[in-house]
C-alpha positions in Angstrom: 110.7 78.1 80.2 109.0 79.8 83.2 110.7 81.9 85.9 109.9 85.0 87.8 109.3 86.9 84.6 106.7 89.3 86.0 109.0 90.6 88.7 111.8 90.9 86.3 109.6 92.9 84.0 108.5 95.2 86.8 112.2 95.7 87.7 113.1 96.5 84.1 110.1 98.9 83.9 111.2 100.8 87.0 114.8 101.0 85.9 113.7 102.4 82.6 111.8 105.2 84.4 114.6 106.4 86.6 117.6 105.2 84.6 119.8 104.2 87.6 121.5 101.2 86.1 121.5 99.5 82.6 118.9 96.9 82.0 118.9 93.7 80.0 115.9 94.9 77.9 116.5 97.1 74.9 115.0 100.5 74.4 112.8 99.2 71.6 111.4 96.4 73.8 110.7 98.9 76.6 108.5 100.9 74.2 106.7 97.9 72.6 106.6 95.0 75.0 103.3 94.8 76.9 105.0 92.6 79.5 106.6 95.7 80.8 103.2 97.2 81.5 101.6 96.6 84.9 98.2 95.2 86.0 97.1 97.5 88.8 94.4 96.5 91.4 93.1 98.9 94.0 91.5 97.5 97.2 90.0 99.3 100.1 87.5 101.9 101.2 86.1 105.3 100.1 89.6 106.8 99.6 90.4 104.2 96.9 86.9 104.4 95.5 87.2 108.2 95.2 84.7 109.9 97.5 85.7 113.6 97.6 85.3 116.4 100.1 81.7 117.0 98.9 80.7 113.3 99.5 80.5 112.6 95.8 82.1 109.8 93.9 85.0 111.2 91.8 88.7 110.4 91.2 90.5 109.0 94.2 94.2 108.4 94.8 94.0 105.1 92.9 92.8 106.8 89.8 95.6 109.4 90.0 98.1 106.6 90.6 96.8 104.8 87.5 97.0 108.0 85.5 100.7 108.3 86.5 101.4 104.8 85.3 99.5 105.5 82.1 101.5 108.7 81.5 104.7 106.7 81.3 103.1 103.9 79.3 103.3 101.6 82.2 99.6 100.7 82.7 98.2 97.5 81.2 95.0 97.3 83.2 93.4 99.0 86.2 90.5 98.0 88.4 89.1 99.7 91.5 85.9 97.7 91.5 86.8 96.1 94.9 87.3 99.5 96.6 84.0 100.2 98.4 83.0 103.3 100.5 82.5 102.3 104.1 84.5 99.1 103.8 86.2 97.8 107.0 89.0 95.3 107.1 86.4 92.6 107.8 84.6 93.4 104.6 87.7 93.1 102.4 88.7 89.9 104.3 85.3 88.4 103.6 85.5 89.4 99.9 88.7 87.4 99.7 87.4 84.4 101.7 84.2 84.3 99.6 85.8 85.1 96.3 83.2 87.7 95.4 82.8 89.0 91.9 82.3 92.7 91.1 82.2 94.9 88.0 85.5 96.2 86.8 85.8 100.0 87.4 88.7 101.7 85.6 89.6 105.1 84.3 86.7 104.9 81.9 84.1 104.1 84.6 82.1 101.0 85.4 82.5 98.3 82.8 80.1 95.5 81.9 82.8 93.0 82.6 82.9 91.3 86.0 85.8 89.6 87.7 86.2 87.6 90.9 88.7 89.0 93.4 90.9 85.9 93.5 91.5 86.1 89.7 92.0 89.9 90.0 94.7 89.4 92.7 96.4 86.6 90.8 96.6 88.8 87.6 97.9 91.9 89.5 101.5 93.1 89.4 100.7 96.0 91.8 98.0 96.2 94.6 97.3 99.2 96.6 95.3 99.1 99.8 93.7 101.8 102.0 91.5 100.3 104.7 91.1 100.3 108.5 90.0 103.9 109.1 86.4 102.8 109.3 87.3 100.2 111.9 88.4 103.0 114.2 86.8 106.3 113.2 83.3 105.2 114.4 84.8 105.5 118.0 86.1 109.1 117.3 83.0 111.4 117.1 83.2 115.2 116.8 80.0 117.0 117.8 78.5 120.3 116.6 80.2 122.3 119.2 83.6 121.5 118.0 84.3 118.9 120.7 85.4 115.4 120.1 84.7 112.2 122.0 87.1 109.4 121.8 86.3 106.0 123.3 89.9 105.0 123.9 89.0 101.4 125.0 87.0 100.9 121.8 89.7 102.6 119.7 92.4 100.3 121.2 90.3 97.2 120.5 89.6 98.5 117.0 93.2 98.9 116.2 94.0 95.4 117.5 91.2 93.8 115.5 92.0 95.7 112.3 95.6 94.8 112.7 94.8 91.1 112.9 92.5 91.4 109.9 95.2 93.3 108.0 97.6 90.5 108.7 95.1 88.0 107.4 94.4 90.1 104.3 98.1 90.5 103.4 98.8 86.8 104.0 95.9 85.9 101.8 97.1 88.2 99.0 100.6 86.8 99.1 99.4 83.2 99.1 97.4 84.0 96.0 100.1 85.9 94.3 103.6 85.6 95.9 105.2 88.0 93.3 102.7 90.9 93.6 104.0 94.2 95.0 101.6 95.5 97.7 101.5 99.1 98.8 99.6 99.9 102.0 98.4 103.5 102.6 98.9 105.1 105.9 96.5 107.3 107.7 96.1 111.1 108.1 94.3 113.4 110.6 90.7 113.5 109.3 89.7 116.4 111.6 92.3 119.2 111.1 89.8 121.9 111.9 89.6 120.7 115.5 92.7 122.6 116.7 92.3 121.7 120.3 92.6 118.0 119.5 95.4 118.0 117.1 97.9 116.5 119.4 95.5 113.7 120.5 94.6 113.0 116.9 98.2 113.1 115.8 99.0 110.4 118.4 96.1 108.3 117.2 97.3 108.5 113.6 100.9 107.6 114.6 99.6 104.6 116.6 97.6 103.4 113.6 100.5 104.0 111.2 102.9 102.2 113.5 100.7 99.1 113.7 99.9 98.9 110.0 103.5 99.6 109.0 104.8 96.8 111.2 102.2 94.3 109.8 102.8 95.4 106.2 106.6 95.0 106.5 106.3 91.6 108.2 104.1 90.5 105.2 106.4 91.7 102.4 104.3 94.8 101.7 105.4 98.5 101.4 104.0 101.1 103.8 103.2 104.5 102.2 103.3 107.4 104.7 100.8 110.1 103.8 100.2 111.9 107.1 102.9 114.5 106.7 102.0 115.2 103.1 98.4 116.0 104.0 99.4 118.0 107.0 101.5 120.2 104.8 98.4 122.0 103.5 95.3 120.8 105.4 93.1 123.7 104.2 93.8 122.7 100.6 93.7 118.9 100.9 90.9 118.7 103.5 88.8 121.8 102.7 85.5 120.6 104.2 85.5 120.5 108.0 82.4 118.4 107.9 83.9 115.7 105.6 86.9 113.6 106.2 87.6 112.9 102.5 90.3 114.6 100.5 90.1 117.1 97.6 91.3 116.2 94.2 94.6 117.9 95.1 94.8 115.8 98.2 94.3 112.6 96.3 96.9 113.6 93.8 99.4 114.1 96.7 98.6 110.6 98.0 99.0 109.1 94.5 102.4 110.8 94.2 103.5 109.1 97.4 102.5 105.7 96.0 104.3 106.4 92.8 107.5 107.4 94.7 107.3 104.2 96.7 107.0 102.2 93.4 110.0 103.9 91.9 112.1 103.4 95.1 111.9 99.6 94.6 114.4 99.8 91.8 116.9 101.4 94.1 116.5 99.1 97.0 119.6 97.0 97.9 121.7 97.9 94.9 124.1 100.1 96.8 126.5 97.6 98.1 129.9 99.0 99.3 132.1 96.0 98.3 131.1 95.4 94.7 132.3 98.5 92.9 134.8 97.5 90.2 134.2 93.8 90.8 134.0 91.8 87.5 130.5 90.7 88.5 129.2 94.1 89.7 126.3 94.5 87.3 125.2 90.9 87.7 125.2 91.3 91.5 123.1 94.5 91.2 120.6 92.7 89.0 120.1 89.7 91.2 119.9 91.7 94.4 117.4 94.2 92.9 115.3 91.3 91.6 115.2 89.7 95.0 117.0 86.5 94.0 120.0 87.2 96.2 120.5 89.6 99.1 123.2 91.7 100.6 124.2 91.6 104.3 123.2 94.0 107.1 126.5 95.8 106.8 125.7 96.8 103.2 128.1 94.3 101.7 127.6 91.4 99.3 130.8 89.5 100.0 131.1 88.5 96.3 134.1 86.2 96.8 132.6 84.3 99.7 131.8 80.6 99.1 128.1 79.6 99.0 126.6 76.9 101.2 124.3 74.2 99.9 121.2 75.9 101.5 122.1 79.3 100.1 122.6 77.9 96.6 119.3 76.1 96.7 117.5 79.3 97.7 119.3 81.3 95.1 118.3 79.0 92.3 114.7 78.4 93.4 114.0 82.1 93.8 114.7 82.6 90.1 112.0 80.1 89.2 108.2 79.9 89.4 107.4 76.7 91.3 104.3 75.7 93.3 104.5 75.3 97.1 105.5 71.8 98.3 104.5 70.4 101.7 106.8 67.4 101.8 110.2 68.0 103.4 112.6 65.0 102.8 115.5 66.4 104.8 115.8 66.2 108.6 118.4 68.9 109.1 116.7 72.1 108.0 114.1 72.4 110.7 115.8 75.4 112.4 115.9 77.5 109.2 113.2 80.2 108.4 110.0 79.1 106.8 110.9 80.6 103.4 114.2 78.8 103.3 112.5 75.5 104.2 110.0 76.0 101.4 112.9 76.7 98.9 114.5 73.4 100.0 111.3 71.5 99.7 110.7 72.9 96.2 114.3 72.1 95.2 113.9 68.5 96.4 110.6 68.1 94.5 112.2 68.8 91.2 115.4 66.8 91.9 117.6 69.8 92.3 119.1 68.3 95.4 119.0 64.7 96.5 120.8 64.9 99.9 122.6 62.2 101.8 120.5 59.6 103.5 117.8 62.0 104.4 120.1 64.9 105.2 120.8 68.0 103.1 124.0 69.1 105.0 122.9 72.7 104.5 126.1 74.4 105.6 128.4 72.4 103.4 130.1 74.5 100.7 129.0 73.8 97.2 131.6 72.8 94.7 131.6 74.0 91.1 130.6 70.6 89.9 127.7 70.4 92.3 126.6 73.9 91.3 126.7 72.9 87.7 124.4 69.9 88.4 121.9 72.1 90.3 121.7 74.6 87.5 121.4 71.9 84.9 118.6 70.1 86.9 116.8 73.4 87.2 117.0 73.8 83.5 115.5 70.3 83.0 112.8 70.9 85.5 111.4 74.1 83.9 112.1 73.2 80.3 111.0 69.6 80.4 114.2 68.4 78.7 117.8 67.8 79.7 120.4 70.2 78.5 122.4 68.7 75.6 125.5 70.8 74.7 126.5 71.3 71.1 130.1 70.7 72.1 132.0 69.7 75.2 133.3 72.3 77.7 137.0 73.2 77.0 138.3 72.1 80.4 141.2 69.6 80.8 140.2 68.3 84.2 136.6 67.1 83.8 137.2 64.0 81.6 136.8 61.5 84.5 133.4 63.0 85.6 130.2 61.3 84.6 128.3 62.4 81.5 125.6 64.3 83.5 128.2 66.4 85.3 130.1 67.1 82.1 127.0 68.3 80.3 126.1 70.4 83.3 129.6 72.0 83.2 129.1 72.7 79.5 125.9 74.6 80.4 127.8 76.7 83.0 130.4 77.4 80.4 127.7 78.7 78.0 126.3 80.8 80.9 129.7 82.6 81.2 131.1 80.8 84.2 134.7 81.8 84.7 137.4 79.2 84.0 140.6 79.0 85.9 143.7 80.7 84.3 145.3 77.3 83.6 142.3 76.1 81.4 140.9 74.0 84.2 137.4 74.0 85.6 138.5 72.9 89.1 135.3 71.0 89.8 136.0 70.5 93.5 136.6 74.2 94.2 133.8 76.1 96.1 131.6 78.3 94.0 131.4 82.0 95.0 128.5 84.3 95.5 129.7 86.4 92.5 129.9 83.3 90.3 126.4 82.3 91.3 125.0 85.7 90.6 126.5 85.7 87.1 125.2 82.3 86.2 121.7 82.8 87.6 121.1 86.1 85.9 122.5 84.8 82.6 120.3 81.7 83.1 117.2 83.9 83.3 118.3 85.6 80.1 118.8 82.3 78.4 115.4 81.1 79.7 113.7 84.1 78.2 114.9 83.3 74.7 
């Protein structure tokens, strides 16, 4: 049975590193299971390729980041073959559009093996990108007298163009691999020796960082700020005034920032102020951290709140790996965000929801019986066979329901769904967010076995 296993494995790997909450994978599995190791792809320009302060090809931040993963036995494969000195955003975008092939370059150097960029992206668990500086720096030219000429009109146009290209790059990457985690490197002042221009250059870096951070966030990527880290010791990290590239120590600092950003993923959205002591606390933390369900802007999860039909559909679909679907059979979901509409279309394509005369009725509350049917149909869609229980569910109020619904309720019972105190299932009662979290996470564990 397929589901978002790669993201779950990444999540488990991160938790194993920082030990913030228990995981569903045993310690033995963490040590031996290759699925917990990550395929890392570095894209970009000379910083990822590893040009040092002498202008020589050496280790870049990507290599040091890969070494950090290797140290904790978290590196399955690494390739910086698509990181090319001098590359602009247009070059990387063209590589993606033309699906170019290049030699694999890893910690052992250039390999005989070649891979095309589309395959490399699809196989990656993590992608780092550093690009865009060459789009702008050609308009920022220091001369031999220590003066700097900045063509602000050209710089502004360059920032705008590189931003549009960055958006296209990230969109392309996410289309090829929706589950990949993308980390985008920020910029730093490349001319720290020009003291008279520090304020002007600082403003330029902030402008570039602001534009790229906004685009990265909007496209589901993670922005990695490095400007302050490099500025902390410019003489050490940028020792050659005639070269904009970092020293080994500088690249290590940048790699550390990427590693910190990776570890922070395991902590995101697990601090919810209304779940402490709740019977479903751990399940809620797991599904939120895995991106299957989300908390609210006020840092609550509202575990006992009833789920709507559209929320239930999205929750179930996000736990599965399903191809995109263009056909939308329901007329009443047009005002929802694109991602939600895609979830609904996928759900309809596998028979998860059938609607009412062409309408989903998205805000209607989902009953326990309806939720059972949705989960059971998801099981059928991804396993290729209907769930057949070994014995009937032990509820006294489901005998009049049809056979499909009774079997579905038996599946929910196996997945740990709470029964009412009086031994009844209460099929017409609304399902809660906590109940959904418990079932979905247990469903993933069942699917793995």
